[in-house]
C-alpha positions as CSV (number, residue, x, y, z in Angstrom):
1,M,-0.3,-25.0,-43.3
2,S,-0.1,-27.0,-40.3
3,T,-3.4,-26.9,-37.9
4,A,-1.5,-28.2,-34.7
5,S,-1.2,-25.3,-32.2
6,S,1.7,-24.4,-30.5
7,P,2.1,-24.6,-26.5
8,A,1.7,-20.9,-26.3
9,S,-1.2,-20.9,-28.1
10,S,-2.9,-23.7,-26.6
11,P,-6.4,-22.9,-24.5
12,N,-4.5,-24.8,-21.5
13,A,-1.4,-23.0,-21.7
14,S,-1.1,-20.0,-19.2
15,S,1.4,-17.3,-19.1
16,A,-0.1,-15.6,-16.3
17,I,2.4,-15.0,-13.3
18,R,1.0,-17.3,-10.4
19,S,1.1,-16.2,-6.9
20,N,3.8,-17.2,-4.9
21,P,2.5,-20.2,-2.9
22,A,5.4,-20.7,-0.3
23,P,4.5,-20.0,3.2
24,V,5.5,-16.8,5.0
25,V,6.3,-17.2,8.7
26,A,5.8,-14.0,10.5
27,P,4.6,-13.2,13.9
28,R,1.1,-12.5,14.2
29,V,0.4,-8.9,15.8
30,P,-2.4,-6.9,17.2
31,L,-3.7,-4.0,14.9
32,P,-2.7,-0.5,16.1
33,T,-5.0,1.6,18.4
34,D,-3.1,4.8,17.7
35,K,-3.9,5.2,13.9
36,E,-7.0,5.0,12.0
37,L,-8.0,2.6,9.6
38,V,-8.0,4.5,6.1
39,L,-8.0,1.7,3.6
40,K,-8.6,-1.9,3.0
41,V,-7.6,-3.4,-0.4
42,V,-7.1,-7.2,-2.0
43,P,-4.0,-7.1,-4.5
44,M,-4.7,-9.1,-7.7
45,P,-2.7,-11.2,-9.9
46,A,-2.2,-8.3,-12.4
47,D,-0.3,-6.6,-9.3
48,C,2.4,-9.7,-9.2
49,N,6.0,-9.4,-9.9
50,A,8.0,-12.3,-11.7
51,N,8.3,-14.0,-8.3
52,G,4.8,-14.1,-7.8
53,D,4.8,-11.5,-4.9
54,I,3.0,-8.1,-5.1
55,F,5.1,-5.2,-6.6
56,G,6.8,-3.2,-4.1
57,G,5.5,-0.2,-6.2
58,W,2.2,-1.3,-5.9
59,V,2.4,-1.4,-2.4
60,M,4.0,2.1,-2.3
61,A,1.0,3.5,-4.5
62,Q,-1.3,2.3,-2.0
63,V,0.6,3.8,0.9
64,D,0.6,7.1,-0.6
65,V,-3.1,6.8,-1.2
66,A,-3.8,5.8,2.6
67,G,-1.3,8.2,3.8
68,S,-3.1,11.3,2.3
69,I,-6.6,10.6,3.6
70,V,-5.5,11.9,7.3
71,P,-3.7,15.0,6.2
72,A,-6.4,15.9,3.9
73,R,-8.6,17.2,6.9
74,Y,-6.1,19.6,7.9
75,S,-5.0,20.9,4.2
76,R,-8.5,21.2,3.2
77,G,-7.5,21.6,-0.4
78,R,-4.9,20.4,-2.6
79,M,-1.9,18.6,-1.4
80,A,1.3,16.8,-3.0
81,T,3.4,14.0,-1.5
82,V,6.9,15.9,-1.0
83,A,8.9,13.0,0.7
84,V,9.0,9.4,1.4
85,N,10.9,9.5,4.7
86,Q,11.1,5.8,5.4
87,F,9.6,3.0,3.7
88,I,10.2,-0.8,5.1
89,F,8.8,-3.8,3.8
90,K,8.8,-6.1,6.3
91,Q,7.0,-9.3,4.5
92,P,5.9,-10.3,1.2
93,V,2.5,-9.4,0.3
94,R,0.5,-12.0,-1.8
95,V,-2.3,-12.2,-3.9
96,G,-5.5,-12.4,-2.3
97,D,-4.0,-11.0,1.2
98,I,-6.6,-8.5,2.7
99,L,-4.4,-5.5,3.4
100,S,-5.4,-2.7,6.0
101,F,-3.7,0.5,6.1
102,F,-3.5,2.5,9.2
103,A,-2.5,5.9,9.3
104,G,-1.7,8.7,12.0
105,V,-0.3,12.3,11.8
106,S,3.1,12.6,13.4
107,R,4.1,16.1,12.7
108,I,2.2,19.1,11.5
109,G,4.1,22.0,10.4
110,N,3.5,25.3,8.7
111,T,2.9,23.9,5.3
112,S,3.3,20.1,5.7
113,I,2.2,17.1,7.4
114,T,4.1,13.9,8.2
115,V,2.0,10.9,8.3
116,Q,3.1,7.2,9.7
117,V,1.2,4.5,7.9
118,E,1.4,0.7,8.9
119,V,0.0,-2.0,6.6
120,Y,-1.3,-5.1,8.0
121,A,-2.3,-8.5,6.0
122,E,-4.6,-11.0,6.7
123,R,-3.7,-14.0,4.4
124,Y,-6.6,-15.4,2.7
125,D,-6.5,-18.7,4.5
126,T,-5.8,-17.4,8.1
127,Q,-8.5,-14.2,7.8
128,G,-8.7,-12.8,11.2
129,H,-4.9,-13.2,12.1
130,Y,-2.7,-10.2,11.1
131,I,0.9,-9.7,10.2
132,K,2.8,-6.5,9.7
133,V,4.0,-6.0,5.8
134,T,4.9,-2.7,5.5
135,E,5.6,0.5,7.6
136,A,6.3,4.0,6.1
137,S,6.6,7.5,7.0
138,L,5.4,10.1,4.3
139,T,5.3,13.9,4.2
140,Y,2.7,15.8,2.4
141,V,2.5,19.9,1.8
142,A,-0.5,22.0,1.2
143,I,-0.5,23.6,-2.1
144,D,-2.3,26.6,-3.7
145,E,-3.8,26.7,-7.2
146,Q,-0.3,27.5,-8.5
147,G,1.4,24.4,-6.8
148,R,3.1,26.5,-4.3
149,P,3.2,25.8,-0.5
150,R,0.4,27.3,1.5
151,P,-0.1,27.8,5.3
152,I,-2.1,24.8,7.1
153,S,-4.9,26.1,9.2
154,R,-5.0,24.4,12.6
155,I,-8.4,22.6,13.6
C-alpha cells in the first residue's frame, strides 16, 4: 500500500470554487430615495457558480425575501409569491459584496400587491460606492388558511 497522497487528497489542494477576481466596470449610482432598505446580505463562497460569480438563483431567492417585507404590512397574514413579472441581472454579484435590497409597492389590488425591488452592491474593496446589480418586479397575493386568495384591507 502506497503512502503517497494524491493531489486531490493533499491538504494543500483545494477543490473549492474561488470567487471571480475579474474587475467589473459599472457606473456608480446613488441609492434610491423612493424605496425602503429592507435587507442587507453578504454572499459567501458556497453561493458561487462555476464561474466564481454568485448564482442567479441565490440572488432571486434573496430578492423574493426582500420583496415580501413591505407587502406583509398590508396583507397582515399569509402571502405567497404568485409572479415574477420581471427580473434583470445588470451586473455580476461577487463573494464579499455587500448587497442592499430596496423595495417599494407599485400596485395594490384587491388580493395582490406588486413590489419593485432594486439591488445595489458595494464591492468589498470600494465600500461606500454602489452599483446596481439587479432589479425585479414581483407580485404577492394574500392568502387564507386554506391557501385561497383573500382581500387586502387598506391601511
